[in-house]
All heavy atoms as a GROMACS GRO file, in nm:
protein
  651
    1MET      N    1  12.417  12.319  10.671
    1MET     CA    2  12.446  12.243  10.551
    1MET      C    3  12.382  12.312  10.432
    1MET      O    4  12.273  12.367  10.441
    1MET     CB    5  12.394  12.100  10.565
    1MET     CG    6  12.430  12.014  10.445
    1MET     SD    7  12.396  11.838  10.462
    1MET     CE    8  12.223  11.831  10.427
    2ASP      N    9  12.448  12.301  10.320
    2ASP     CA   10  12.394  12.354  10.194
    2ASP      C   11  12.297  12.249  10.138
    2ASP      O   12  12.338  12.154  10.072
    2ASP     CB   13  12.510  12.380  10.098
    2ASP     CG   14  12.464  12.416   9.958
    2ASP    OD1   15  12.345  12.444   9.937
    2ASP    OD2   16  12.550  12.415   9.867
    3PHE      N   17  12.169  12.267  10.168
    3PHE     CA   18  12.070  12.167  10.128
    3PHE      C   19  12.055  12.160   9.976
    3PHE      O   20  12.038  12.052   9.921
    3PHE     CB   21  11.935  12.196  10.194
    3PHE     CG   22  11.938  12.175  10.342
    3PHE    CD1   23  11.946  12.283  10.429
    3PHE    CD2   24  11.936  12.048  10.396
    3PHE    CE1   25  11.950  12.264  10.566
    3PHE    CE2   26  11.940  12.027  10.533
    3PHE     CZ   27  11.947  12.136  10.618
    4TYR      N   28  12.061  12.273   9.909
    4TYR     CA   29  12.053  12.272   9.762
    4TYR      C   30  12.169  12.191   9.705
    4TYR      O   31  12.151  12.107   9.618
    4TYR     CB   32  12.054  12.414   9.706
    4TYR     CG   33  12.049  12.417   9.556
    4TYR    CD1   34  11.930  12.393   9.488
    4TYR    CD2   35  12.164  12.439   9.481
    4TYR    CE1   36  11.925  12.392   9.349
    4TYR    CE2   37  12.161  12.439   9.343
    4TYR     CZ   38  12.041  12.415   9.277
    4TYR     OH   39  12.037  12.415   9.141
    5GLY      N   40  12.289  12.214   9.755
    5GLY     CA   41  12.405  12.139   9.711
    5GLY      C   42  12.392  11.990   9.742
    5GLY      O   43  12.435  11.905   9.664
    6PHE      N   44  12.333  11.957   9.855
    6PHE     CA   45  12.310  11.817   9.892
    6PHE      C   46  12.219  11.750   9.790
    6PHE      O   47  12.249  11.641   9.741
    6PHE     CB   48  12.249  11.810  10.032
    6PHE     CG   49  12.214  11.670  10.076
    6PHE    CD1   50  12.310  11.584  10.126
    6PHE    CD2   51  12.083  11.625  10.068
    6PHE    CE1   52  12.278  11.455  10.167
    6PHE    CE2   53  12.049  11.496  10.108
    6PHE     CZ   54  12.147  11.411  10.158
    7TYR      N   55  12.106  11.815   9.759
    7TYR     CA   56  12.009  11.755   9.667
    7TYR      C   57  12.061  11.747   9.524
    7TYR      O   58  12.020  11.660   9.448
    7TYR     CB   59  11.877  11.833   9.672
    7TYR     CG   60  11.792  11.800   9.791
    7TYR    CD1   61  11.756  11.897   9.882
    7TYR    CD2   62  11.747  11.671   9.813
    7TYR    CE1   63  11.677  11.867   9.992
    7TYR    CE2   64  11.669  11.639   9.922
    7TYR     CZ   65  11.634  11.738  10.011
    7TYR     OH   66  11.556  11.708  10.120
    8THR      N   67  12.149  11.837   9.486
    8THR     CA   68  12.202  11.836   9.350
    8THR      C   69  12.333  11.758   9.339
    8THR      O   70  12.391  11.751   9.231
    8THR     CB   71  12.222  11.979   9.298
    8THR    OG1   72  12.310  12.050   9.386
    8THR    CG2   73  12.089  12.052   9.286
    9GLY      N   74  12.379  11.701   9.450
    9GLY     CA   75  12.499  11.619   9.448
    9GLY      C   76  12.628  11.697   9.434
    9GLY      O   77  12.729  11.644   9.389
   10LYS      N   78  12.628  11.823   9.476
   10LYS     CA   79  12.746  11.908   9.459
   10LYS      C   80  12.824  11.932   9.587
   10LYS      O   81  12.923  12.003   9.585
   10LYS     CB   82  12.705  12.041   9.398
   10LYS     CG   83  12.648  12.024   9.258
   10LYS     CD   84  12.606  12.155   9.197
   10LYS     CE   85  12.546  12.129   9.060
   10LYS     NZ   86  12.491  12.250   9.002
   11ILE      N   87  12.780  11.875   9.699
   11ILE     CA   88  12.856  11.889   9.822
   11ILE      C   89  12.896  11.750   9.872
   11ILE      O   90  12.828  11.651   9.844
   11ILE     CB   91  12.779  11.964   9.933
   11ILE    CG1   92  12.656  11.886   9.977
   11ILE    CG2   93  12.742  12.104   9.889
   11ILE    CD1   94  12.607  11.926  10.112
   12PHE      N   95  13.004  11.745   9.945
   12PHE     CA   96  13.054  11.617   9.993
   12PHE      C   97  13.085  11.622  10.142
   12PHE      O   98  13.161  11.541  10.192
   12PHE     CB   99  13.178  11.577   9.912
   12PHE     CG  100  13.149  11.566   9.766
   12PHE    CD1  101  13.179  11.671   9.681
   12PHE    CD2  102  13.087  11.453   9.714
   12PHE    CE1  103  13.149  11.662   9.546
   12PHE    CE2  104  13.057  11.444   9.580
   12PHE     CZ  105  13.088  11.549   9.494
   13ASP      N  106  13.024  11.716  10.212
   13ASP     CA  107  13.048  11.729  10.356
   13ASP      C  108  12.921  11.709  10.438
   13ASP      O  109  12.908  11.761  10.548
   13ASP     CB  110  13.111  11.864  10.388
   13ASP     CG  111  13.021  11.982  10.352
   13ASP    OD1  112  12.916  11.960  10.288
   13ASP    OD2  113  13.056  12.096  10.387
   14ALA      N  114  12.827  11.630  10.386
   14ALA     CA  115  12.702  11.606  10.458
   14ALA      C  116  12.728  11.537  10.592
   14ALA      O  117  12.648  11.549  10.684
   14ALA     CB  118  12.606  11.522  10.373
   15TYR      N  119  12.840  11.468  10.603
   15TYR     CA  120  12.877  11.402  10.729
   15TYR      C  121  12.891  11.502  10.843
   15TYR      O  122  12.880  11.465  10.960
   15TYR     CB  123  13.006  11.321  10.713
   15TYR     CG  124  13.126  11.406  10.684
   15TYR    CD1  125  13.204  11.456  10.787
   15TYR    CD2  126  13.161  11.438  10.554
   15TYR    CE1  127  13.315  11.536  10.761
   15TYR    CE2  128  13.270  11.516  10.526
   15TYR     CZ  129  13.347  11.566  10.630
   15TYR     OH  130  13.455  11.645  10.604
   16GLN      N  131  12.916  11.628  10.811
   16GLN     CA  132  12.927  11.730  10.915
   16GLN      C  133  12.791  11.767  10.973
   16GLN      O  134  12.784  11.829  11.078
   16GLN     CB  135  12.997  11.854  10.861
   16GLN     CG  136  13.141  11.829  10.826
   16GLN     CD  137  13.210  11.952  10.771
   16GLN    OE1  138  13.149  12.056  10.752
   16GLN    NE2  139  13.339  11.941  10.746
   17PHE      N  140  12.683  11.731  10.905
   17PHE     CA  141  12.547  11.760  10.951
   17PHE      C  142  12.474  11.633  10.993
   17PHE      O  143  12.404  11.631  11.094
   17PHE     CB  144  12.470  11.831  10.839
   17PHE     CG  145  12.328  11.866  10.874
   17PHE    CD1  146  12.301  11.970  10.961
   17PHE    CD2  147  12.222  11.794  10.820
   17PHE    CE1  148  12.170  12.002  10.994
   17PHE    CE2  149  12.092  11.826  10.852
   17PHE     CZ  150  12.066  11.931  10.939
   18LEU      N  151  12.491  11.526  10.916
   18LEU     CA  152  12.420  11.400  10.942
   18LEU      C  153  12.501  11.311  11.036
   18LEU      O  154  12.622  11.325  11.047
   18LEU     CB  155  12.394  11.327  10.811
   18LEU     CG  156  12.308  11.403  10.710
   18LEU    CD1  157  12.306  11.329  10.577
   18LEU    CD2  158  12.168  11.424  10.762
   19GLY      N  159  12.433  11.221  11.105
   19GLY     CA  160  12.499  11.131  11.198
   19GLY      C  161  12.487  11.181  11.340
   19GLY      O  162  12.392  11.250  11.376
   20ALA      N  163  12.584  11.146  11.424
   20ALA     CA  164  12.585  11.185  11.566
   20ALA      C  165  12.688  11.296  11.587
   20ALA      O  166  12.802  11.282  11.545
   20ALA     CB  167  12.619  11.064  11.652
   21HIS      N  168  12.645  11.404  11.652
   21HIS     CA  169  12.733  11.519  11.674
   21HIS      C  170  12.724  11.569  11.817
   21HIS      O  171  12.615  11.600  11.866
   21HIS     CB  172  12.698  11.632  11.577
   21HIS     CG  173  12.720  11.594  11.435
   21HIS    ND1  174  12.844  11.600  11.376
   21HIS    CD2  175  12.637  11.545  11.341
   21HIS    CE1  176  12.835  11.559  11.251
   21HIS    NE2  177  12.709  11.524  11.228
   22MET      N  178  12.840  11.573  11.882
   22MET     CA  179  12.848  11.626  12.019
   22MET      C  180  12.814  11.774  12.018
   22MET      O  181  12.864  11.849  11.934
   22MET     CB  182  12.989  11.607  12.076
   22MET     CG  183  13.024  11.465  12.110
   22MET     SD  184  12.924  11.394  12.242
   22MET     CE  185  12.951  11.509  12.375
   23GLU      N  186  12.729  11.813  12.110
   23GLU     CA  187  12.692  11.953  12.129
   23GLU      C  188  12.686  11.977  12.279
   23GLU      O  189  12.695  11.882  12.358
   23GLU     CB  190  12.558  11.983  12.063
   23GLU     CG  191  12.561  11.965  11.913
   23GLU     CD  192  12.428  11.994  11.848
   23GLU    OE1  193  12.328  12.014  11.920
   23GLU    OE2  194  12.423  11.995  11.724
   24SER      N  195  12.671  12.100  12.318
   24SER     CA  196  12.659  12.127  12.461
   24SER      C  197  12.534  12.057  12.514
   24SER      O  198  12.426  12.068  12.457
   24SER     CB  199  12.652  12.278  12.487
   24SER     OG  200  12.541  12.333  12.422
   25GLY      N  201  12.552  11.980  12.618
   25GLY     CA  202  12.438  11.912  12.679
   25GLY      C  203  12.398  11.783  12.613
   25GLY      O  204  12.284  11.740  12.627
   26GLY      N  205  12.488  11.716  12.539
   26GLY     CA  206  12.454  11.587  12.483
   26GLY      C  207  12.493  11.571  12.338
   26GLY      O  208  12.585  11.636  12.290
   27VAL      N  209  12.421  11.484  12.269
   27VAL     CA  210  12.451  11.453  12.130
   27VAL      C  211  12.325  11.471  12.046
   27VAL      O  212  12.216  11.429  12.087
   27VAL     CB  213  12.500  11.306  12.116
   27VAL    CG1  214  12.527  11.270  11.971
   27VAL    CG2  215  12.625  11.284  12.200
   28THR      N  216  12.339  11.533  11.930
   28THR     CA  217  12.229  11.546  11.836
   28THR      C  218  12.249  11.445  11.724
   28THR      O  219  12.357  11.437  11.666
   28THR     CB  220  12.220  11.689  11.780
   28THR    OG1  221  12.193  11.778  11.887
   28THR    CG2  222  12.108  11.701  11.677
   29PHE      N  223  12.145  11.368  11.696
   29PHE     CA  224  12.146  11.266  11.592
   29PHE      C  225  12.060  11.314  11.477
   29PHE      O  226  11.947  11.358  11.498
   29PHE     CB  227  12.091  11.134  11.646
   29PHE     CG  228  12.174  11.074  11.755
   29PHE    CD1  229  12.157  11.113  11.888
   29PHE    CD2  230  12.271  10.980  11.726
   29PHE    CE1  231  12.233  11.058  11.989
   29PHE    CE2  232  12.348  10.923  11.827
   29PHE     CZ  233  12.330  10.963  11.958
   30ARG      N  234  12.112  11.302  11.354
   30ARG     CA  235  12.036  11.341  11.236
   30ARG      C  236  12.055  11.236  11.127
   30ARG      O  237  12.162  11.180  11.112
   30ARG     CB  238  12.084  11.475  11.181
   30ARG     CG  239  12.052  11.591  11.267
   30ARG     CD  240  12.089  11.722  11.196
   30ARG     NE  241  12.102  11.827  11.295
   30ARG     CZ  242  12.217  11.869  11.348
   30ARG    NH1  243  12.331  11.816  11.308
   30ARG    NH2  244  12.219  11.966  11.437
   31THR      N  245  11.949  11.215  11.049
   31THR     CA  246  11.957  11.124  10.936
   31THR      C  247  11.869  11.176  10.822
   31THR      O  248  11.783  11.261  10.843
   31THR     CB  249  11.916  10.980  10.976
   31THR    OG1  250  11.951  10.891  10.871
   31THR    CG2  251  11.768  10.970  11.009
   32PHE      N  252  11.894  11.124  10.704
   32PHE     CA  253  11.818  11.158  10.584
   32PHE      C  254  11.736  11.037  10.545
   32PHE      O  255  11.792  10.931  10.516
   32PHE     CB  256  11.914  11.197  10.471
   32PHE     CG  257  11.848  11.226  10.340
   32PHE    CD1  258  11.775  11.342  10.322
   32PHE    CD2  259  11.858  11.137  10.234
   32PHE    CE1  260  11.715  11.370  10.200
   32PHE    CE2  261  11.798  11.164  10.113
   32PHE     CZ  262  11.726  11.281  10.096
   33ALA      N  263  11.605  11.049  10.548
   33ALA     CA  264  11.516  10.938  10.514
   33ALA      C  265  11.389  10.994  10.452
   33ALA      O  266  11.286  11.008  10.519
   33ALA     CB  267  11.484  10.854  10.638
   34PRO      N  268  11.393  11.029  10.324
   34PRO     CA  269  11.279  11.096  10.262
   34PRO      C  270  11.152  11.014  10.254
   34PRO      O  271  11.043  11.070  10.254
   34PRO     CB  272  11.330  11.131  10.122
   34PRO     CG  273  11.445  11.041  10.098
   34PRO     CD  274  11.504  11.011  10.232
   35GLY      N  275  11.161  10.882  10.251
   35GLY     CA  276  11.041  10.799  10.239
   35GLY      C  277  10.986  10.749  10.371
   35GLY      O  278  10.885  10.681  10.375
   36ALA      N  279  11.051  10.784  10.481
   36ALA     CA  280  11.010  10.732  10.612
   36ALA      C  281  10.887  10.805  10.665
   36ALA      O  282  10.873  10.925  10.649
   36ALA     CB  283  11.124  10.745  10.711
   37SER      N  284  10.802  10.730  10.732
   37SER     CA  285  10.686  10.791  10.797
   37SER      C  286  10.710  10.808  10.947
   37SER      O  287  10.644  10.887  11.013
   37SER     CB  288  10.560  10.708  10.774
   37SER     OG  289  10.579  10.578  10.823
   38ARG      N  290  10.808  10.731  10.999
   38ARG     CA  291  10.841  10.739  11.142
   38ARG      C  292  10.982  10.685  11.160
   38ARG      O  293  11.019  10.584  11.100
   38ARG     CB  294  10.743  10.655  11.222
   38ARG     CG  295  10.767  10.655  11.370
   38ARG     CD  296  10.656  10.574  11.443
   38ARG     NE  297  10.676  10.582  11.586
   38ARG     CZ  298  10.736  10.488  11.658
   38ARG    NH1  299  10.783  10.379  11.599
   38ARG    NH2  300  10.752  10.502  11.787
   39ILE      N  301  11.061  10.752  11.244
   39ILE     CA  302  11.195  10.705  11.278
   39ILE      C  303  11.214  10.718  11.428
   39ILE      O  304  11.176  10.819  11.488
   39ILE     CB  305  11.305  10.784  11.204
   39ILE    CG1  306  11.288  10.771  11.053
   39ILE    CG2  307  11.443  10.736  11.246
   39ILE    CD1  308  11.394  10.842  10.973
   40SER      N  309  11.276  10.617  11.487
   40SER     CA  310  11.308  10.619  11.629
   40SER      C  311  11.458  10.605  11.647
   40SER      O  312  11.525  10.540  11.567
   40SER     CB  313  11.240  10.505  11.704
   40SER     OG  314  11.100  10.515  11.693
   41LEU      N  315  11.509  10.665  11.753
   41LEU     CA  316  11.649  10.653  11.792
   41LEU      C  317  11.655  10.560  11.912
   41LEU      O  318  11.582  10.578  12.008
   41LEU     CB  319  11.705  10.790  11.828
   41LEU     CG  320  11.846  10.794  11.885
   41LEU    CD1  321  11.947  10.752  11.779
   41LEU    CD2  322  11.877  10.933  11.937
   42ILE      N  323  11.741  10.458  11.904
   42ILE     CA  324  11.760  10.367  12.016
   42ILE      C  325  11.909  10.352  12.041
   42ILE      O  326  11.989  10.360  11.948
   42ILE     CB  327  11.694  10.229  11.993
   42ILE    CG1  328  11.749  10.163  11.866
   42ILE    CG2  329  11.544  10.241  11.985
   42ILE    CD1  330  11.698  10.023  11.842
   43GLY      N  331  11.947  10.336  12.167
   43GLY     CA  332  12.089  10.322  12.195
   43GLY      C  333  12.119  10.290  12.341
   43GLY      O  334  12.028  10.278  12.424
   44GLU      N  335  12.246  10.280  12.370
   44GLU     CA  336  12.291  10.252  12.507
   44GLU      C  337  12.250  10.363  12.604
   44GLU      O  338  12.224  10.337  12.721
   44GLU     CB  339  12.443  10.237  12.510
   44GLU     CG  340  12.493  10.113  12.441
   44GLU     CD  341  12.642  10.101  12.448
   44GLU    OE1  342  12.712  10.188  12.392
   44GLU    OE2  343  12.689  10.005  12.512
   45PHE      N  344  12.244  10.484  12.556
   45PHE     CA  345  12.214  10.600  12.641
   45PHE      C  346  12.068  10.606  12.686
   45PHE      O  347  12.036  10.681  12.778
   45PHE     CB  348  12.249  10.730  12.566
   45PHE     CG  349  12.198  10.731  12.425
   45PHE    CD1  350  12.068  10.767  12.396
   45PHE    CD2  351  12.281  10.691  12.322
   45PHE    CE1  352  12.021  10.764  12.267
   45PHE    CE2  353  12.235  10.690  12.192
   45PHE     CZ  354  12.105  10.726  12.164
   46ASN      N  355  11.979  10.530  12.622
   46ASN     CA  356  11.838  10.529  12.663
   46ASN      C  357  11.788  10.386  12.688
   46ASN      O  358  11.669  10.359  12.673
   46ASN     CB  359  11.750  10.602  12.562
   46ASN     CG  360  11.743  10.534  12.426
   46ASN    OD1  361  11.802  10.429  12.404
   46ASN    ND2  362  11.671  10.594  12.334
   47ASP      N  363  11.881  10.297  12.725
   47ASP     CA  364  11.848  10.156  12.753
   47ASP      C  365  11.775  10.089  12.637
   47ASP      O  366  11.686  10.007  12.657
   47ASP     CB  367  11.767  10.144  12.881
   47ASP     CG  368  11.847  10.183  13.004
   47ASP    OD1  369  11.969  10.153  13.006
   47ASP    OD2  370  11.789  10.244  13.096
   48TRP      N  371  11.810  10.126  12.515
   48TRP     CA  372  11.755  10.070  12.393
   48TRP      C  373  11.604  10.088  12.382
   48TRP      O  374  11.534  10.008  12.321
   48TRP     CB  375  11.795   9.923  12.378
   48TRP     CG  376  11.944   9.908  12.370
   48TRP    CD1  377  12.027   9.872  12.472
   48TRP    CD2  378  12.028   9.937  12.260
   48TRP    NE1  379  12.157   9.875  12.431
   48TRP    CE2  380  12.162   9.913  12.301
   48TRP    CE3  381  12.006   9.980  12.129
   48TRP    CZ2  382  12.270   9.932  12.215
   48TRP    CZ3  383  12.115   9.996  12.045
   48TRP    CH2  384  12.245   9.972  12.088
   49GLN      N  385  11.554  10.197  12.442
   49GLN     CA  386  11.412  10.232  12.429
   49GLN      C  387  11.397  10.328  12.311
   49GLN      O  388  11.485  10.408  12.283
   49GLN     CB  389  11.362  10.299  12.558
   49GLN     CG  390  11.376  10.212  12.680
   49GLN     CD  391  11.299  10.082  12.668
   49GLN    OE1  392  11.181  10.081  12.637
   49GLN    NE2  393  11.367   9.971  12.692
   50GLU      N  394  11.284  10.323  12.245
   50GLU     CA  395  11.263  10.408  12.127
   50GLU      C  396  11.234  10.552  12.168
   50GLU      O  397  11.146  10.576  12.250
   50GLU     CB  398  11.146  10.356  12.044
   50GLU     CG  399  11.176  10.225  11.976
   50GLU     CD  400  11.067  10.184  11.879
   50GLU    OE1  401  11.001  10.272  11.821
   50GLU    OE2  402  11.047  10.063  11.862
   51TRP      N  403  11.309  10.644  12.109
   51TRP     CA  404  11.281  10.787  12.121
   51TRP      C  405  11.244  10.835  11.982
   51TRP      O  406  11.320  10.815  11.885
   51TRP     CB  407  11.403  10.865  12.169
   51TRP     CG  408  11.435  10.848  12.313
   51TRP    CD1  409  11.366  10.777  12.407
   51TRP    CD2  410  11.546  10.903  12.382
   51TRP    NE1  411  11.427  10.785  12.528
   51TRP    CE2  412  11.539  10.862  12.516
   51TRP    CE3  413  11.654  10.982  12.343
   51TRP    CZ2  414  11.633  10.900  12.610
   51TRP    CZ3  415  11.748  11.019  12.437
   51TRP    CH2  416  11.736  10.979  12.570
   52GLU      N  417  11.130  10.897  11.970
   52GLU     CA  418  11.082  10.944  11.841
   52GLU      C  419  11.170  11.057  11.788
   52GLU      O  420  11.203  11.151  11.860
   52GLU     CB  421  10.938  10.992  11.853
   52GLU     CG  422  10.877  11.030  11.722
   52GLU     CD  423  10.731  11.068  11.735
   52GLU    OE1  424  10.670  11.035  11.838
   52GLU    OE2  425  10.679  11.130  11.642
   53MET      N  426  11.208  11.046  11.662
   53MET     CA  427  11.282  11.154  11.596
   53MET      C  428  11.181  11.245  11.528
   53MET      O  429  11.069  11.205  11.497
   53MET     CB  430  11.381  11.096  11.494
   53MET     CG  431  11.490  11.012  11.559
   53MET     SD  432  11.616  10.953  11.444
   53MET     CE  433  11.712  11.103  11.423
   54HIS      N  434  11.221  11.371  11.506
   54HIS     CA  435  11.130  11.471  11.449
   54HIS      C  436  11.182  11.520  11.315
   54HIS      O  437  11.303  11.535  11.295
   54HIS     CB  438  11.116  11.588  11.545
   54HIS     CG  439  11.070  11.545  11.681
   54HIS    ND1  440  10.939  11.511  11.708
   54HIS    CD2  441  11.137  11.525  11.796
   54HIS    CE1  442  10.927  11.474  11.833
   54HIS    NE2  443  11.047  11.482  11.890
   55LYS      N  444  11.089  11.544  11.224
   55LYS     CA  445  11.125  11.596  11.093
   55LYS      C  446  11.177  11.740  11.107
   55LYS      O  447  11.123  11.818  11.185
   55LYS     CB  448  11.004  11.597  11.000
   55LYS     CG  449  10.958  11.460  10.960
   55LYS     CD  450  10.842  11.468  10.865
   55LYS     CE  451  10.796  11.330  10.823
   55LYS     NZ  452  10.687  11.337  10.724
   56ILE      N  453  11.281  11.769  11.028
   56ILE     CA  454  11.335  11.905  11.026
   56ILE      C  455  11.353  11.948  10.881
   56ILE      O  456  11.342  11.867  10.789
   56ILE     CB  457  11.469  11.916  11.102
   56ILE    CG1  458  11.574  11.820  11.043
   56ILE    CG2  459  11.449  11.887  11.250
   56ILE    CD1  460  11.713  11.842  11.097
   57TYR      N  461  11.380  12.073  10.863
   57TYR     CA  462  11.402  12.138  10.733
   57TYR      C  463  11.284  12.114  10.640
   57TYR      O  464  11.180  12.176  10.656
   57TYR     CB  465  11.536  12.096  10.672
   57TYR     CG  466  11.566  12.169  10.542
   57TYR    CD1  467  11.578  12.307  10.542
   57TYR    CD2  468  11.577  12.102  10.422
   57TYR    CE1  469  11.601  12.375  10.424
   57TYR    CE2  470  11.602  12.169  10.304
   57TYR     CZ  471  11.614  12.305  10.305
   57TYR     OH  472  11.637  12.372  10.189
   58ASP      N  473  11.295  12.023  10.544
   58ASP     CA  474  11.188  12.003  10.446
   58ASP      C  475  11.112  11.872  10.467
   58ASP      O  476  11.036  11.831  10.381
   58ASP     CB  477  11.246  12.008  10.305
   58ASP     CG  478  11.347  11.898  10.278
   58ASP    OD1  479  11.378  11.821  10.372
   58ASP    OD2  480  11.398  11.891  10.165
   59GLY      N  481  11.134  11.808  10.581
   59GLY     CA  482  11.064  11.683  10.611
   59GLY      C  483  11.138  11.558  10.568
   59GLY      O  484  11.093  11.448  10.597
   60ASN      N  485  11.250  11.572  10.500
   60ASN     CA  486  11.329  11.457  10.458
   60ASN      C  487  11.442  11.426  10.556
   60ASN      O  488  11.503  11.321  10.548
   60ASN     CB  489  11.388  11.480  10.318
   60ASN     CG  490  11.281  11.482  10.212
   60ASN    OD1  491  11.182  11.410  10.221
   60ASN    ND2  492  11.299  11.564  10.111
   61PHE      N  493  11.468  11.519  10.645
   61PHE     CA  494  11.572  11.502  10.746
   61PHE      C  495  11.506  11.484  10.882
   61PHE      O  496  11.402  11.544  10.909
   61PHE     CB  497  11.664  11.625  10.749
   61PHE     CG  498  11.741  11.645  10.622
   61PHE    CD1  499  11.686  11.715  10.516
   61PHE    CD2  500  11.869  11.594  10.609
   61PHE    CE1  501  11.757  11.732  10.399
   61PHE    CE2  502  11.940  11.611  10.492
   61PHE     CZ  503  11.885  11.681  10.387
   62TRP      N  504  11.565  11.403  10.966
   62TRP     CA  505  11.510  11.372  11.098
   62TRP      C  506  11.615  11.401  11.204
   62TRP      O  507  11.735  11.382  11.180
   62TRP     CB  508  11.471  11.226  11.103
   62TRP     CG  509  11.364  11.188  11.004
   62TRP    CD1  510  11.377  11.175  10.869
   62TRP    CD2  511  11.228  11.160  11.032
   62TRP    NE1  512  11.259  11.139  10.812
   62TRP    CE2  513  11.165  11.128  10.910
   62TRP    CE3  514  11.153  11.154  11.149
   62TRP    CZ2  515  11.031  11.094  10.902
   62TRP    CZ3  516  11.019  11.119  11.140
   62TRP    CH2  517  10.959  11.090  11.019
   63GLU      N  518  11.570  11.442  11.323
   63GLU     CA  519  11.663  11.482  11.428
   63GLU      C  520  11.610  11.444  11.566
   63GLU      O  521  11.490  11.444  11.590
   63GLU     CB  522  11.684  11.633  11.421
   63GLU     CG  523  11.777  11.690  11.523
   63GLU     CD  524  11.797  11.839  11.506
   63GLU    OE1  525  11.879  11.878  11.421
   63GLU    OE2  526  11.728  11.915  11.575
   64CYS      N  527  11.703  11.413  11.658
   64CYS     CA  528  11.670  11.385  11.797
   64CYS      C  529  11.791  11.422  11.881
   64CYS      O  530  11.905  11.395  11.842
   64CYS     CB  531  11.636  11.238  11.815
   64CYS     SG  532  11.585  11.194  11.983
   65HIS      N  533  11.769  11.483  11.996
   65HIS     CA  534  11.877  11.520  12.087
   65HIS      C  535  11.875  11.425  12.207
   65HIS      O  536  11.770  11.402  12.267
   65HIS     CB  537  11.862  11.664  12.135
   65HIS     CG  538  11.976  11.709  12.219
   65HIS    ND1  539  12.099  11.740  12.167
   65HIS    CD2  540  11.987  11.726  12.352
   65HIS    CE1  541  12.180  11.775  12.265
   65HIS    NE2  542  12.113  11.767  12.378
   66ALA      N  543  11.991  11.369  12.238
   66ALA     CA  544  12.004  11.276  12.351
   66ALA      C  545  12.098  11.338  12.454
   66ALA      O  546  12.220  11.334  12.437
   66ALA     CB  547  12.057  11.142  12.303
   67PRO      N  548  12.043  11.394  12.561
   67PRO     CA  549  12.128  11.462  12.660
   67PRO      C  550  12.224  11.370  12.734
   67PRO      O  551  12.330  11.414  12.775
   67PRO     CB  552  12.029  11.526  12.756
   67PRO     CG  553  11.894  11.477  12.720
   67PRO     CD  554  11.902  11.405  12.591
   68ALA      N  555  12.192  11.243  12.749
   68ALA     CA  556  12.276  11.152  12.826
   68ALA      C  557  12.379  11.077  12.740
   68ALA      O  558  12.459  11.002  12.793
   68ALA     CB  559  12.189  11.051  12.901
   69ALA      N  560  12.378  11.096  12.611
   69ALA     CA  561  12.469  11.024  12.523
   69ALA      C  562  12.612  11.079  12.535
   69ALA      O  563  12.632  11.198  12.556
   69ALA     CB  564  12.422  11.035  12.378
   70VAL      N  565  12.708  10.987  12.523
   70VAL     CA  566  12.849  11.023  12.528
   70VAL      C  567  12.921  10.952  12.412
   70VAL      O  568  12.871  10.852  12.360
   70VAL     CB  569  12.915  10.986  12.663
   70VAL    CG1  570  12.855  11.066  12.776
   70VAL    CG2  571  12.905  10.838  12.690
   71PRO      N  572  13.038  11.001  12.372
   71PRO     CA  573  13.111  10.937  12.262
   71PRO      C  574  13.139  10.790  12.291
   71PRO      O  575  13.168  10.750  12.404
   71PRO     CB  576  13.241  11.016  12.255
   71PRO     CG  577  13.207  11.150  12.314
   71PRO     CD  578  13.106  11.121  12.421
   72GLY      N  579  13.128  10.708  12.188
   72GLY     CA  580  13.158  10.566  12.197
   72GLY      C  581  13.039  10.476  12.224
   72GLY      O  582  13.050  10.354  12.216
   73GLN      N  583  12.924  10.534  12.256
   73GLN     CA  584  12.806  10.451  12.282
   73GLN      C  585  12.743  10.407  12.150
   73GLN      O  586  12.748  10.479  12.051
   73GLN     CB  587  12.703  10.529  12.365
   73GLN     CG  588  12.745  10.550  12.507
   73GLN     CD  589  12.638  10.618  12.589
   73GLN    OE1  590  12.582  10.719  12.547
   73GLN    NE2  591  12.609  10.564  12.705
   74MET      N  592  12.685  10.287  12.152
   74MET     CA  593  12.620  10.234  12.033
   74MET      C  594  12.478  10.291  12.019
   74MET      O  595  12.413  10.320  12.119
   74MET     CB  596  12.613  10.082  12.040
   74MET     CG  597  12.748  10.015  12.031
   74MET     SD  598  12.738   9.835  12.024
   74MET     CE  599  12.686   9.799  12.193
   75TYR      N  600  12.436  10.306  11.893
   75TYR     CA  601  12.300  10.353  11.866
   75TYR      C  602  12.255  10.300  11.730
   75TYR      O  603  12.337  10.257  11.649
   75TYR     CB  604  12.292  10.506  11.868
   75TYR     CG  605  12.361  10.574  11.753
   75TYR    CD1  606  12.290  10.609  11.639
   75TYR    CD2  607  12.495  10.605  11.758
   75TYR    CE1  608  12.353  10.672  11.532
   75TYR    CE2  609  12.559  10.668  11.653
   75TYR     CZ  610  12.486  10.701  11.539
   75TYR     OH  611  12.550  10.764  11.435
   76LYS      N  612  12.124  10.303  11.710
   76LYS     CA  613  12.064  10.262  11.583
   76LYS      C  614  11.942  10.349  11.556
   76LYS      O  615  11.882  10.406  11.648
   76LYS     CB  616  12.017  10.117  11.588
   76LYS     CG  617  12.127  10.016  11.606
   76LYS     CD  618  12.069   9.876  11.610
   76LYS     CE  619  12.180   9.774  11.628
   76LYS     NZ  620  12.130   9.638  11.618
   77TYR      N  621  11.907  10.356  11.428
   77TYR     CA  622  11.781  10.419  11.389
   77TYR      C  623  11.684  10.308  11.354
   77TYR      O  624  11.719  10.213  11.285
   77TYR     CB  625  11.799  10.508  11.266
   77TYR     CG  626  11.897  10.621  11.283
   77TYR    CD1  627  12.012  10.630  11.205
   77TYR    CD2  628  11.875  10.722  11.378
   77TYR    CE1  629  12.100  10.734  11.219
   77TYR    CE2  630  11.964  10.826  11.392
   77TYR     CZ  631  12.077  10.832  11.313
   77TYR     OH  632  12.165  10.935  11.327
   78ARG      N  633  11.562  10.320  11.403
   78ARG     CA  634  11.458  10.226  11.361
   78ARG      C  635  11.368  10.301  11.264
   78ARG      O  636  11.300  10.397  11.303
   78ARG     CB  637  11.377  10.178  11.481
   78ARG     CG  638  11.270  10.079  11.439
   78ARG     CD  639  11.200  10.021  11.557
   78ARG     NE  640  11.104   9.922  11.508
   78ARG     CZ  641  11.021   9.857  11.585
   78ARG    NH1  642  11.023   9.878  11.716
   78ARG    NH2  643  10.938   9.772  11.535
   79ILE      N  644  11.368  10.256  11.139
   79ILE     CA  645  11.294  10.327  11.034
   79ILE      C  646  11.176  10.244  10.991
   79ILE      O  647  11.189  10.126  10.968
   79ILE     CB  648  11.386  10.355  10.913
   79ILE    CG1  649  11.505  10.439  10.959
   79ILE    CG2  650  11.311  10.424  10.802
   79ILE    CD1  651  11.611  10.461  10.855
   0.00000   0.00000   0.00000
């Protein structure tokens, strides 16, 4: 993702980076939460147990990989 374009409001394809994305071996979840001190991922794929998300890039983006997740499962972020 073009992070400079994201911060300056000049790109409109952040959905291609943020959210849930199928990858080899599971699904990667990403969100933008600059003021958060902790974020957890919970969903059907982990029996609604909290999995800690990790800061990436400049610390305003968070990411977690769920190897057992499949398309159509429900999930939430706990911020």
